[in-house]
DSSP file (Angstrom, degrees, kcal/mol; ACC not computed):
  #  RESIDUE AA STRUCTURE BP1 BP2  ACC     N-H-->O    O-->H-N    N-H-->O    O-->H-N    TCO  KAPPA ALPHA  PHI   PSI    X-CA   Y-CA   Z-CA
    1    1 A M     >        0   0    0      0, 0.0     4,-2.1     0, 0.0     5,-0.2   0.000 360.0 360.0 360.0 -38.6  -18.8  121.3  177.7
    2    2 A T  H  >  +     0   0    0      1,-0.2     4,-2.5     2,-0.2     5,-0.2   0.815 360.0  58.1 -71.3 -26.6  -18.7  122.4  181.3
    3    3 A G  H  > S+     0   0    0      2,-0.2     4,-1.8     1,-0.2    -1,-0.2   0.909 108.4  45.5 -65.1 -41.2  -20.0  125.9  180.3
    4    4 A I  H  > S+     0   0    0      2,-0.2     4,-2.5     1,-0.2    -2,-0.2   0.896 113.6  49.2 -68.3 -40.3  -23.1  124.3  178.7
    5    5 A M  H  X S+     0   0    0     -4,-2.1     4,-2.4     1,-0.2    -2,-0.2   0.905 111.7  48.2 -69.4 -39.7  -23.7  122.0  181.7
    6    6 A S  H  X S+     0   0    0     -4,-2.5     4,-2.4     2,-0.2    -1,-0.2   0.863 111.5  50.8 -68.3 -33.9  -23.4  124.8  184.2
    7    7 A A  H  X S+     0   0    0     -4,-1.8     4,-2.2     2,-0.2    -2,-0.2   0.918 112.3  46.5 -67.4 -43.1  -25.8  126.9  182.2
    8    8 A L  H  X S+     0   0    0     -4,-2.5     4,-2.4     2,-0.2    -2,-0.2   0.887 112.3  51.1 -66.3 -36.8  -28.3  124.1  182.0
    9    9 A K  H  X S+     0   0    0     -4,-2.4     4,-2.5     2,-0.2    -2,-0.2   0.933 111.5  46.2 -66.7 -45.3  -27.9  123.5  185.8
   10   10 A S  H  X S+     0   0    0     -4,-2.4     4,-2.1     2,-0.2    -2,-0.2   0.866 112.7  51.4 -67.2 -34.9  -28.5  127.1  186.6
   11   11 A L  H  X S+     0   0    0     -4,-2.2     4,-2.3     2,-0.2     5,-0.2   0.925 110.9  47.5 -62.7 -45.5  -31.5  127.2  184.3
   12   12 A F  H  X S+     0   0    0     -4,-2.4     4,-2.9     1,-0.2     5,-0.2   0.920 112.1  48.9 -61.9 -44.2  -32.9  124.1  185.9
   13   13 A I  H  X S+     0   0    0     -4,-2.5     4,-2.4     1,-0.2     5,-0.2   0.879 109.5  54.5 -64.5 -37.1  -32.4  125.6  189.4
   14   14 A F  H  X S+     0   0    0     -4,-2.1     4,-1.9     2,-0.2    -2,-0.2   0.952 114.5  38.3 -57.9 -52.8  -34.0  128.8  188.3
   15   15 A Y  H  X S+     0   0    0     -4,-2.3     4,-2.9     2,-0.2     5,-0.3   0.891 114.9  53.7 -71.2 -38.8  -37.2  127.1  187.1
   16   16 A Y  H  X S+     0   0    0     -4,-2.9     4,-2.4    -5,-0.2    -1,-0.2   0.934 110.4  46.6 -61.1 -44.8  -37.3  124.6  190.0
   17   17 A D  H  X S+     0   0    0     -4,-2.4     4,-1.8    -5,-0.2    -1,-0.2   0.897 112.2  51.8 -65.0 -38.6  -37.1  127.4  192.5
   18   18 A G  H  < S+     0   0    0     -4,-1.9     4,-0.3    -5,-0.2    -2,-0.2   0.933 113.3  42.5 -62.4 -45.4  -39.8  129.3  190.7
   19   19 A F  H >< S+     0   0    0     -4,-2.9     3,-0.8     1,-0.2    -2,-0.2   0.863 111.4  56.4 -70.2 -34.0  -42.2  126.4  190.6
   20   20 A R  H 3< S+     0   0    0     -4,-2.4    -1,-0.2    -5,-0.3    -2,-0.2   0.870 112.6  40.4 -64.8 -36.4  -41.4  125.5  194.2
   21   21 A T  T 3< S+     0   0    0     -4,-1.8    -1,-0.2    -5,-0.2    -2,-0.2   0.341  90.8 120.7 -94.1   5.7  -42.3  128.9  195.5
   22   22 A M    <   -     0   0    0     -3,-0.8    -3,-0.1    -4,-0.3    -4,-0.0  -0.360  67.5-107.9 -71.4 151.1  -45.4  129.3  193.2
   23   23 A S     >  -     0   0    0      1,-0.1     4,-1.8    -2,-0.1     5,-0.2  -0.202  31.6-103.8 -72.4 168.8  -48.8  129.8  194.7
   24   24 A W  H  > S+     0   0    0      1,-0.2     4,-1.7     2,-0.2     5,-0.1   0.841 120.5  50.0 -65.9 -33.7  -51.4  127.0  194.7
   25   25 A W  H  > S+     0   0    0      2,-0.2     4,-2.3     1,-0.2    -1,-0.2   0.831 107.4  55.1 -78.0 -28.6  -53.5  128.5  191.9
   26   26 A G  H  > S+     0   0    0      2,-0.2     4,-2.2     1,-0.2    -2,-0.2   0.893 108.4  48.4 -63.9 -40.9  -50.3  128.9  189.7
   27   27 A R  H  X S+     0   0    0     -4,-1.8     4,-2.0     2,-0.2    -2,-0.2   0.889 111.3  50.0 -67.4 -38.9  -49.6  125.2  190.1
   28   28 A K  H  X S+     0   0    0     -4,-1.7     4,-2.5     2,-0.2    -2,-0.2   0.910 109.4  51.8 -65.4 -41.3  -53.1  124.3  189.2
   29   29 A A  H  X S+     0   0    0     -4,-2.3     4,-2.3     1,-0.2    -2,-0.2   0.932 110.5  48.0 -59.7 -46.5  -52.9  126.6  186.1
   30   30 A W  H  X S+     0   0    0     -4,-2.2     4,-2.4     1,-0.2    -1,-0.2   0.849 109.4  53.9 -64.4 -34.6  -49.7  124.9  185.0
   31   31 A M  H  X S+     0   0    0     -4,-2.0     4,-2.3     2,-0.2    -1,-0.2   0.917 108.9  48.0 -64.8 -42.6  -51.3  121.5  185.5
   32   32 A I  H  X S+     0   0    0     -4,-2.5     4,-2.4     1,-0.2    -2,-0.2   0.921 111.7  50.5 -63.6 -41.9  -54.2  122.4  183.3
   33   33 A I  H  X S+     0   0    0     -4,-2.3     4,-2.2     1,-0.2    -2,-0.2   0.919 111.4  47.7 -60.5 -45.6  -51.8  123.7  180.7
   34   34 A L  H  X S+     0   0    0     -4,-2.4     4,-2.3     2,-0.2    -1,-0.2   0.878 111.4  50.1 -64.7 -39.7  -49.8  120.5  180.7
   35   35 A I  H  X S+     0   0    0     -4,-2.3     4,-2.3     2,-0.2    -1,-0.2   0.907 111.0  49.3 -64.9 -41.7  -52.9  118.3  180.5
   36   36 A K  H  X S+     0   0    0     -4,-2.4     4,-2.6     2,-0.2    -2,-0.2   0.895 111.1  49.5 -65.9 -39.9  -54.2  120.3  177.6
   37   37 A L  H  X S+     0   0    0     -4,-2.2     4,-2.8     2,-0.2     5,-0.4   0.902 109.7  51.7 -65.2 -40.6  -50.8  120.0  175.8
   38   38 A A  H  X>S+     0   0    0     -4,-2.3     4,-2.1     2,-0.2     5,-1.1   0.914 112.2  46.9 -62.2 -42.3  -50.7  116.3  176.4
   39   39 A I  I  <>S+     0   0    0     -4,-2.3     5,-1.9     3,-0.2     6,-0.2   0.933 115.0  46.0 -64.6 -45.3  -54.3  115.9  174.9
   40   40 A M  I  <5S+     0   0    0     -4,-2.6     5,-0.3     3,-0.2    -2,-0.2   0.942 124.0  29.3 -64.2 -48.5  -53.4  118.1  171.9
   41   41 A F  I  <5S+     0   0    0     -4,-2.8    -2,-0.2    -5,-0.2    -3,-0.2   0.795 129.5  30.9 -91.2 -27.8  -50.1  116.5  171.0
   42   42 A L  I  X5S+     0   0    0     -4,-2.1     4,-1.9    -5,-0.4    -3,-0.2   0.919 124.9  33.3 -95.3 -59.0  -50.4  112.9  172.1
   43   43 A I  I  ><S+     0   0    0     -5,-1.1     4,-2.0     1,-0.2     5,-0.3   0.926 120.4  46.6 -70.3 -46.8  -54.0  111.8  171.9
   44   44 A L  H  >XS+     0   0    0     -5,-1.9     4,-2.6     1,-0.2     5,-0.6   0.890 112.4  51.4 -65.9 -37.4  -55.1  113.9  168.9
   45   45 A K  H  >5S+     0   0    0     -5,-0.3     4,-1.1    -6,-0.2    -1,-0.2   0.913 109.7  49.8 -65.0 -41.3  -52.0  112.8  166.9
   46   46 A L  H  <5S+     0   0    0     -4,-1.9    -1,-0.2     1,-0.2    -2,-0.2   0.905 123.0  29.2 -65.2 -41.3  -52.5  109.1  167.6
   47   47 A F  H  <5S+     0   0    0     -4,-2.0    -2,-0.2    -5,-0.1    -1,-0.2   0.813 129.9  29.7 -94.2 -30.5  -56.2  109.1  166.5
   48   48 A F  H  <5S+     0   0    0     -4,-2.6    -3,-0.2    -5,-0.3    -2,-0.1   0.587 115.6  51.0-109.5 -10.8  -56.6  111.8  163.9
   49   49 A F  S  <<S-     0   0    0     -4,-1.1    -1,-0.2    -5,-0.6    -2,-0.1  -0.619  70.2-179.0-128.1  75.7  -53.2  112.0  162.2
   50   50 A P        -     0   0    0      0, 0.0     2,-1.3     0, 0.0     3,-0.1  -0.218  45.0 -91.0 -67.9 163.4  -52.1  108.6  161.1
   51   51 A D     >  -     0   0    0      1,-0.2     4,-1.5     2,-0.1     5,-0.1  -0.631  46.8-177.7 -78.1  96.1  -48.8  108.0  159.3
   52   52 A F  H  > S+     0   0    0     -2,-1.3     4,-1.6     1,-0.2     5,-0.2   0.903  75.0  51.1 -64.3 -45.3  -50.0  108.4  155.7
   53   53 A L  H  > S+     0   0    0      1,-0.2     4,-2.2     2,-0.2    -1,-0.2   0.891 109.0  49.9 -65.9 -40.1  -46.7  107.6  154.0
   54   54 A K  H  4 S+     0   0    0      1,-0.2    -1,-0.2     2,-0.2    -2,-0.2   0.859 112.2  48.0 -67.5 -33.3  -46.0  104.4  155.9
   55   55 A S  H  < S+     0   0    0     -4,-1.5    -1,-0.2     1,-0.2    -2,-0.2   0.776 118.9  38.7 -79.1 -24.6  -49.5  103.0  155.1
   56   56 A K  H  < S+     0   0    0     -4,-1.6     2,-0.4    -5,-0.1    -2,-0.2   0.746 117.2  42.3 -96.5 -26.0  -49.4  103.9  151.4
   57   57 A F     <  -     0   0    0     -4,-2.2    -1,-0.1    -5,-0.2     3,-0.0  -0.934  56.2-157.5-129.3 147.9  -45.8  103.1  150.5
   58   58 A S  S    S+     0   0    0     -2,-0.4     2,-0.3    -3,-0.1    -1,-0.1   0.659  73.8  42.9 -96.4 -18.3  -43.5  100.2  151.4
   59   59 A S  S  > S-     0   0    0      1,-0.1     4,-1.7     0, 0.0     5,-0.1  -0.859  75.9-120.3-128.7 161.0  -40.0  101.7  150.9
   60   60 A D  H  > S+     0   0    0     -2,-0.3     4,-2.6     1,-0.2     5,-0.2   0.849 112.7  58.2 -64.2 -36.2  -38.2  105.0  151.6
   61   61 A D  H  > S+     0   0    0      1,-0.2     4,-2.4     2,-0.2    -1,-0.2   0.911 106.7  47.3 -63.7 -43.8  -37.5  105.5  147.9
   62   62 A E  H  > S+     0   0    0      2,-0.2     4,-2.1     1,-0.2    -1,-0.2   0.889 112.9  49.7 -64.7 -39.1  -41.3  105.4  147.1
   63   63 A R  H  X S+     0   0    0     -4,-1.7     4,-2.3     2,-0.2    -2,-0.2   0.919 111.2  48.5 -64.1 -44.2  -42.1  107.8  149.9
   64   64 A S  H  X S+     0   0    0     -4,-2.6     4,-2.6     1,-0.2    -2,-0.2   0.911 110.7  50.7 -66.1 -41.8  -39.4  110.3  148.8
   65   65 A E  H  X S+     0   0    0     -4,-2.4     4,-2.6     1,-0.2    -1,-0.2   0.922 110.4  50.1 -59.5 -44.5  -40.6  110.2  145.2
   66   66 A Y  H  X S+     0   0    0     -4,-2.1     4,-2.1     1,-0.2    -2,-0.2   0.922 111.4  47.7 -60.3 -44.9  -44.2  110.9  146.3
   67   67 A V  H  X S+     0   0    0     -4,-2.3     4,-2.2     1,-0.2    -1,-0.2   0.903 111.5  50.2 -66.3 -40.6  -43.1  113.8  148.5
   68   68 A I  H  X S+     0   0    0     -4,-2.6     4,-2.5     1,-0.2     6,-0.4   0.917 110.7  50.3 -63.1 -41.3  -41.0  115.3  145.7
   69   69 A E  H  X S+     0   0    0     -4,-2.6     4,-1.9     1,-0.2    -1,-0.2   0.893 111.7  47.7 -62.9 -38.3  -43.9  115.0  143.3
   70   70 A Q  H  < S+     0   0    0     -4,-2.1    -1,-0.2    -5,-0.2    -2,-0.2   0.857 115.3  45.0 -71.5 -34.0  -46.2  116.7  145.7
   71   71 A L  H  < S+     0   0    0     -4,-2.2    -2,-0.2    -5,-0.2    -1,-0.2   0.887 124.1  30.9 -75.5 -39.1  -43.8  119.5  146.4
   72   72 A T  H  < S-     0   0    0     -4,-2.5    -2,-0.2    -5,-0.2    -3,-0.2   0.667  96.1-129.4 -97.1 -18.1  -42.7  120.2  142.8
   73   73 A G     <  +     0   0    0     -4,-1.9     2,-0.3    -5,-0.3    -4,-0.1   0.492  61.0 137.3  83.4   2.2  -45.9  119.3  141.0
   74   74 A N              0   0    0     -6,-0.4    -1,-0.3     1,-0.1    -2,-0.2  -0.649 360.0 360.0 -84.4 137.2  -44.0  117.1  138.5
   75   75 A K              0   0    0     -2,-0.3    -1,-0.1    -3,-0.1    -6,-0.1   0.370 360.0 360.0-128.1 360.0  -45.5  113.7  137.7
């Protein structure tokens, strides 16, 4: 367990030091990248990809049957 923790700590220090010493344009570029990722994964998922299975079926058994039918083509 301590080996994993020390590896994670050294990885964190590596990236922290890299971002701390980064130039101003590099920080702005990373900020743009993070904003774009947030838009793609958070906002678009909320508005354009609703939870289809929860809205159509009331139980887990009905959802699993539907998925199996769609994957195997058996009805």
